[in-house]
C-alpha positions as CSV (number, residue, x, y, z in Angstrom):
1,M,106.6,-90.0,-97.1
2,T,104.2,-88.4,-94.3
3,A,104.4,-85.0,-93.5
4,P,107.5,-84.4,-90.7
5,R,106.8,-83.9,-87.3
6,T,107.5,-80.8,-85.5
7,L,107.9,-80.2,-82.0
8,P,105.5,-78.3,-80.1
9,A,105.8,-74.6,-80.0
10,H,106.1,-74.6,-76.2
11,L,109.5,-76.8,-76.6
12,A,112.7,-75.0,-77.8
13,H,114.5,-76.8,-81.0
14,P,117.7,-78.8,-79.0
15,F,119.9,-76.9,-81.4
16,S,118.7,-74.0,-81.1
17,P,120.2,-71.4,-78.7
18,R,117.1,-71.1,-76.6
19,G,117.0,-74.6,-76.8
20,R,121.0,-75.7,-75.8
21,P,121.3,-74.9,-72.3
22,D,118.3,-77.8,-71.3
23,P,117.5,-80.1,-74.4
24,Y,116.1,-82.6,-72.6
25,P,112.7,-81.6,-72.6
26,A,112.8,-81.4,-76.1
27,Y,114.5,-84.9,-76.5
28,R,111.9,-86.4,-74.1
29,W,109.3,-85.2,-76.6
30,L,110.9,-86.9,-79.9
31,R,112.0,-89.7,-78.0
32,E,107.9,-90.0,-76.6
33,N,106.5,-88.9,-80.3
34,D,108.9,-89.3,-83.2
35,P,111.8,-91.1,-82.3
36,V,112.9,-91.8,-86.0
37,H,112.6,-87.8,-86.7
38,F,113.0,-86.2,-90.1
39,D,114.0,-82.3,-88.6
40,V,113.4,-80.1,-91.3
41,T,116.1,-77.5,-90.1
42,S,119.0,-79.3,-90.4
43,R,117.5,-81.9,-92.6
44,M,118.7,-84.7,-90.9
45,W,117.1,-87.3,-89.5
46,L,117.1,-87.4,-85.4
47,L,117.1,-90.7,-83.8
48,T,116.5,-90.3,-79.9
49,A,115.7,-94.1,-78.5
50,H,118.4,-95.8,-76.8
51,A,117.9,-99.1,-79.3
52,D,118.0,-96.9,-82.4
53,C,121.5,-94.8,-81.4
54,A,122.9,-98.4,-80.7
55,L,122.0,-99.6,-83.7
56,A,123.1,-96.5,-85.6
57,L,126.5,-96.8,-83.8
58,R,127.0,-100.6,-84.4
59,D,125.2,-101.3,-88.0
60,P,127.7,-101.3,-90.7
61,R,124.8,-99.3,-92.8
62,F,125.1,-96.2,-91.1
63,S,128.5,-95.1,-92.1
64,A,131.0,-93.4,-89.8
65,A,133.4,-92.1,-92.9
66,L,130.4,-90.5,-94.7
67,G,128.9,-88.9,-91.4
68,Q,132.4,-86.8,-91.3
69,R,131.6,-85.9,-94.6
70,E,128.6,-84.7,-93.9
71,R,129.6,-82.1,-91.8
72,V,128.5,-78.5,-91.7
73,R,131.9,-77.0,-91.8
74,D,133.9,-77.7,-95.3
75,D,136.9,-78.6,-93.6
76,E,137.9,-82.6,-93.6
77,L,139.5,-84.5,-90.4
78,P,143.0,-86.1,-90.3
79,P,142.6,-89.7,-91.2
80,S,142.1,-91.5,-88.0
81,M,139.8,-94.2,-86.3
82,L,136.8,-91.7,-86.4
83,T,136.9,-91.0,-89.8
84,T,136.6,-94.2,-91.2
85,D,134.6,-97.5,-91.5
86,P,135.7,-101.4,-91.3
87,P,138.1,-102.6,-92.9
88,E,140.3,-99.1,-93.1
89,H,139.2,-98.3,-89.5
90,Q,140.3,-101.9,-87.5
91,R,143.9,-101.3,-90.2
92,L,144.1,-97.4,-88.1
93,R,142.8,-98.8,-84.6
94,S,144.8,-101.4,-83.7
95,P,148.4,-99.2,-83.5
96,G,146.3,-96.2,-82.3
97,A,145.7,-98.6,-79.2
98,L,149.5,-97.7,-78.7
99,L,148.6,-94.2,-77.6
100,M,145.1,-94.8,-75.7
101,G,144.4,-98.7,-75.3
102,P,144.3,-100.1,-71.9
103,A,148.0,-101.2,-71.8
104,A,149.0,-97.9,-72.6
105,I,146.6,-96.5,-70.0
106,R,147.9,-99.1,-67.1
107,G,151.7,-98.1,-68.4
108,I,151.4,-94.5,-67.2
109,S,149.0,-95.2,-64.4
110,G,151.5,-94.1,-61.7
111,G,152.2,-90.7,-63.6
112,I,148.6,-90.4,-64.0
113,E,148.1,-90.5,-60.3
114,A,151.2,-88.0,-59.4
115,E,149.3,-85.4,-62.6
116,I,146.0,-86.1,-59.9
117,G,148.2,-85.2,-57.0
118,R,150.0,-81.8,-58.2
119,V,146.2,-80.8,-59.4
120,L,144.9,-81.6,-55.9
121,D,148.2,-79.7,-54.4
122,G,148.0,-76.7,-56.5
123,L,144.4,-76.5,-55.3
124,A,145.2,-76.2,-51.6
125,G,145.3,-72.6,-49.8
126,R,142.7,-71.3,-52.7
127,E,139.7,-69.6,-51.1
128,R,138.0,-69.2,-55.0
129,I,138.3,-71.9,-58.1
130,E,136.6,-72.3,-61.3
131,A,136.4,-75.9,-62.2
132,T,137.5,-75.9,-65.9
133,A,140.3,-73.6,-65.5
134,D,142.0,-75.1,-62.3
135,I,140.7,-78.7,-61.9
136,G,139.6,-79.6,-65.1
137,E,142.6,-77.9,-67.5
138,P,145.3,-79.1,-65.1
139,L,144.1,-82.2,-65.1
140,A,143.8,-82.8,-68.9
141,T,146.9,-80.8,-69.6
142,G,148.6,-83.4,-67.3
143,V,147.2,-87.0,-68.1
144,L,148.3,-85.9,-72.2
145,A,151.3,-84.7,-70.9
146,R,151.9,-88.1,-69.7
147,L,151.0,-89.9,-73.4
148,F,152.5,-88.1,-75.3
149,G,155.9,-87.8,-73.2
150,L,156.0,-83.9,-73.2
151,P,158.7,-82.3,-70.8
152,S,157.3,-79.4,-68.2
153,A,158.7,-77.0,-70.7
154,D,156.4,-77.7,-73.4
155,R,152.9,-78.1,-71.4
156,A,152.4,-74.3,-71.7
157,A,152.3,-74.7,-75.6
158,F,150.3,-77.9,-75.2
159,A,148.0,-76.2,-73.2
160,E,147.4,-73.7,-75.4
161,L,146.8,-75.5,-78.8
162,A,145.2,-78.0,-77.0
163,A,142.4,-75.2,-75.9
164,R,142.6,-73.9,-79.6
165,V,141.7,-77.2,-82.0
166,A,139.0,-77.9,-79.5
167,V,136.4,-75.7,-81.4
168,N,137.1,-78.6,-83.9
169,L,134.8,-80.7,-82.1
170,D,131.8,-78.8,-83.2
171,P,130.4,-79.8,-86.3
172,L,128.4,-76.2,-86.3
173,A,131.0,-73.9,-85.9
174,G,130.8,-70.5,-87.7
175,P,133.6,-70.0,-91.1
176,Q,135.5,-67.1,-88.1
177,A,135.5,-70.3,-85.4
178,A,136.4,-73.3,-88.3
179,A,139.3,-71.5,-90.3
180,A,140.8,-70.5,-86.7
181,G,139.9,-74.6,-85.9
182,R,142.1,-75.3,-88.9
183,A,145.2,-73.5,-88.5
184,A,145.3,-74.6,-85.0
185,M,145.1,-77.9,-86.1
186,G,148.1,-77.6,-88.5
187,E,150.0,-75.6,-85.3
188,L,149.1,-79.2,-83.1
189,T,150.3,-81.6,-86.0
190,R,153.7,-79.4,-86.6
191,F,154.2,-79.5,-83.0
192,L,153.6,-83.5,-82.3
193,G,155.3,-83.9,-85.8
194,E,158.5,-82.2,-84.0
195,R,157.8,-84.3,-81.2
196,A,157.5,-87.8,-82.7
197,D,160.7,-88.7,-84.3
198,A,162.8,-88.4,-80.9
199,A,160.1,-90.3,-79.0
200,A,160.0,-93.4,-81.9
201,A,164.4,-93.2,-82.1
202,A,164.0,-93.6,-77.9
203,V,161.4,-96.7,-78.8
204,R,163.9,-98.4,-81.2
205,A,166.8,-97.9,-79.1
206,G,165.1,-99.4,-76.1
207,G,165.0,-96.2,-73.9
208,E,162.1,-94.7,-72.5
209,A,158.9,-96.1,-74.1
210,T,155.9,-93.6,-74.4
211,P,152.9,-94.3,-75.7
212,F,153.3,-91.9,-78.3
213,G,156.3,-93.2,-78.9
214,R,155.3,-96.6,-79.4
215,L,152.4,-95.3,-82.2
216,A,155.4,-93.0,-84.0
217,A,157.8,-96.2,-84.2
218,D,154.8,-98.1,-85.4
219,D,155.7,-99.1,-89.4
220,R,152.1,-100.4,-89.9
221,L,150.7,-96.1,-90.9
222,T,152.1,-93.7,-93.1
223,R,153.7,-90.6,-90.7
224,A,150.2,-88.3,-92.0
225,E,147.9,-91.6,-90.3
226,M,150.3,-91.8,-87.2
227,L,149.8,-87.6,-86.7
228,G,146.2,-88.1,-87.1
229,I,145.4,-90.5,-84.7
230,A,148.0,-88.4,-82.0
231,S,146.0,-85.2,-83.1
232,L,142.2,-86.3,-82.9
233,T,143.7,-87.9,-79.1
234,V,144.1,-84.1,-78.3
235,V,141.0,-82.9,-80.1
236,G,138.5,-85.6,-79.0
237,G,140.4,-85.8,-75.2
238,W,141.6,-82.6,-74.0
239,K,138.3,-80.5,-73.8
240,P,136.1,-82.7,-73.0
241,L,138.4,-84.5,-69.7
242,A,138.9,-80.9,-68.9
243,E,134.8,-80.4,-69.0
244,M,133.5,-83.4,-67.5
245,V,134.7,-81.6,-64.1
246,G,132.9,-79.2,-63.8
247,N,129.8,-81.2,-65.5
248,A,130.2,-84.0,-62.9
249,L,130.7,-81.5,-60.1
250,H,127.4,-80.0,-60.7
251,W,125.6,-83.1,-60.1
252,L,127.7,-84.3,-56.9
253,L,128.7,-81.2,-55.1
254,P,124.3,-80.9,-54.2
255,R,123.9,-84.2,-53.4
256,E,126.5,-85.1,-50.3
257,E,124.7,-88.9,-49.9
258,A,126.1,-89.3,-53.7
259,A,129.4,-87.4,-53.0
260,E,130.1,-89.2,-50.1
261,Q,129.6,-92.6,-52.2
262,V,132.0,-91.4,-54.5
263,R,134.6,-91.1,-51.6
264,G,134.1,-94.5,-50.4
265,G,136.2,-96.3,-52.9
266,H,137.9,-96.6,-56.5
267,D,135.3,-99.1,-57.7
268,T,132.8,-96.9,-56.9
269,A,134.3,-93.5,-58.3
270,V,134.3,-95.6,-61.2
271,S,131.0,-96.2,-61.7
272,A,130.1,-92.6,-61.0
273,V,132.3,-91.4,-63.9
274,D,129.9,-93.4,-66.2
275,E,126.9,-92.4,-64.2
276,L,127.9,-88.8,-65.1
277,L,128.7,-89.3,-68.5
278,R,125.2,-90.6,-69.0
279,L,123.2,-87.8,-67.8
280,E,125.8,-85.4,-69.0
281,S,127.4,-86.6,-72.4
282,P,130.1,-84.3,-73.4
283,I,129.8,-85.2,-77.2
284,P,126.1,-85.4,-77.4
285,F,125.7,-86.6,-80.6
286,T,127.3,-88.7,-83.2
287,A,126.8,-88.1,-87.1
288,R,126.4,-91.2,-89.6
289,V,125.0,-92.0,-93.1
290,T,122.9,-94.9,-94.5
291,T,124.3,-96.7,-97.2
292,E,121.1,-98.3,-97.5
293,E,117.7,-98.0,-96.9
294,V,117.0,-98.9,-92.9
295,R,113.7,-99.9,-91.1
296,L,113.3,-99.2,-87.8
297,D,110.0,-99.3,-85.4
298,G,109.5,-96.0,-85.7
299,G,110.2,-95.2,-89.2
300,V,112.0,-95.7,-92.3
301,I,115.4,-94.1,-93.3
302,P,116.1,-93.8,-96.9
303,A,119.8,-94.7,-98.3
304,G,121.9,-91.8,-98.4
305,A,120.3,-90.1,-95.5
306,R,122.2,-88.0,-92.8
307,V,121.5,-89.3,-89.5
308,L,122.6,-88.3,-85.9
309,A,122.2,-90.6,-83.2
310,L,121.3,-88.4,-80.3
311,V,123.5,-90.0,-77.5
312,G,122.2,-87.2,-75.1
313,A,118.5,-88.4,-75.7
314,A,119.4,-92.1,-75.5
315,N,121.1,-92.0,-72.4
316,R,118.2,-91.0,-70.6
317,D,115.8,-93.5,-72.4
318,P,113.4,-95.2,-69.6
319,A,113.5,-98.2,-71.6
320,V,116.8,-98.7,-70.6
321,F,117.5,-96.6,-67.4
322,A,115.3,-96.5,-64.1
323,D,114.8,-92.8,-63.0
324,P,117.0,-91.8,-66.3
325,D,117.0,-88.0,-64.8
326,E,118.3,-88.8,-61.6
327,L,122.3,-89.4,-60.4
328,V,122.6,-93.0,-59.4
329,V,126.2,-93.6,-59.0
330,T,126.6,-97.2,-58.4
331,R,124.4,-98.0,-61.2
332,S,124.4,-101.2,-63.1
333,P,124.3,-102.4,-65.6
334,N,125.1,-98.9,-67.0
335,P,124.5,-99.2,-71.1
336,H,124.9,-95.7,-71.7
337,L,126.6,-94.5,-75.1
338,A,128.5,-91.4,-74.2
339,F,131.9,-93.0,-75.4
340,G,130.3,-94.7,-78.3
341,A,129.3,-98.5,-79.1
342,G,131.0,-101.2,-81.6
343,T,133.8,-100.6,-83.7
344,H,133.6,-96.8,-82.8
345,L,133.7,-97.7,-79.0
346,C,135.9,-94.8,-77.7
347,L,139.8,-95.8,-77.4
348,G,139.9,-93.0,-74.4
349,A,137.3,-94.7,-72.4
350,P,139.8,-96.7,-69.8
351,L,141.5,-93.8,-69.4
352,V,138.7,-91.4,-68.6
353,R,137.4,-93.6,-66.5
354,Q,140.6,-94.0,-64.2
355,A,141.3,-90.4,-64.7
356,G,138.0,-89.2,-63.7
357,A,137.5,-91.5,-60.8
358,L,141.2,-90.8,-59.0
359,L,140.5,-86.8,-59.5
360,L,137.0,-86.7,-58.1
361,R,137.6,-88.9,-55.3
362,G,140.7,-87.2,-54.5
363,L,139.0,-84.2,-54.9
364,L,135.8,-84.4,-52.8
365,S,137.9,-86.3,-50.3
366,R,140.6,-83.8,-49.6
367,Y,138.1,-80.8,-50.1
368,P,135.3,-82.3,-48.1
369,G,133.7,-78.5,-48.4
370,L,133.8,-77.9,-51.9
371,R,130.6,-75.8,-52.5
372,P,129.8,-73.6,-55.3
373,V,129.7,-69.8,-54.8
374,G,128.5,-67.2,-56.5
375,E,126.5,-66.6,-59.3
376,P,124.9,-70.0,-60.7
377,P,127.0,-71.9,-64.0
378,S,125.3,-71.9,-66.8
379,W,125.8,-74.3,-69.7
380,A,127.9,-72.8,-72.5
381,P,126.3,-72.1,-76.0
382,S,128.6,-74.0,-78.7
383,L,126.6,-77.8,-79.2
384,V,130.1,-80.0,-78.5
385,P,131.1,-80.5,-76.2
386,R,128.3,-79.9,-73.5
387,R,129.6,-77.7,-70.7
388,L,129.6,-75.2,-68.0
389,T,130.7,-71.8,-68.1
390,G,131.7,-69.8,-65.0
391,F,131.3,-72.5,-62.2
392,T,133.0,-71.2,-59.0
393,L,133.9,-73.1,-56.2
394,A,134.9,-72.0,-52.5
395,T,137.0,-75.0,-50.5
């Protein structure tokens, strides 16, 4: 094996504090010079080309279950589609679709529209708005409350728990943050468990059936599996959906032509959500472990190797995307990997597309003068999710 290549001195490692705000120059160098890169710092193989990342997300030689066990943190995630490989993955995914699949989302589409209307109404008359706190978090809370059938009285507690468990997204969180995340996950599991029986009973009695109720009533799952899927929906759904709003507005507001296209129609707004997620993937990498040697054009990965598919780099691969660093809201096709690929394609993709499109179109139409004010926002120092902080807007 030849000596591992290293980034040039002028480029910060994309995982380092200096490199996290703008990892794209390092991603570009790796993709052009060493797309199958052994990183001596993390002892992981980093994939940056779209073709290689797509293969790693689809090919059974790259194990998702082993990838989750290789987290830097020593805690384990609950059993779910995220932490399993086929055939166990399919066994969990089918009932999981009762909570997050396309039919479940269609069933609450009216509720999603109502939640977005509530968020937009709440901005009226405000001189200053914080993108995440005032738009993104209320959106995420309202949308997930509809999935789980939560009454208004439960929403504040749910939002507080959802914010606290979000640290579990970051595989490199420090010991103190990881411990807080474990404690919050236990509280969230108890919170959902206390509501699961009533939700399931309503379904069995022929009453109001929420997506969570259908999941809780499904006898293909153990209770631990059901709560694992429900909890991971909150962990993987609330924070990324909340932060997507600020990331999207960061790209849209300075580009009036793009904003006008989003105002113009629902289909364009949906297309814009995909394009915005391509440019700023909230989950910028996915971990896998090879079960056997894998030969790629850029190198050979040994069996048992820890691999990161850097989807944030793959989503700007010029071999796949023309003008990869530019916002093209009508881009088609758009085979970005922000939702993953293959058997692990994110179940929540329809929810994010629908809620994101309705929110952005409604927000830009109702508040056409929306603009950034004050100090420019900065990228948060955490790796996951990729998010802005301090993004203040005026209406």
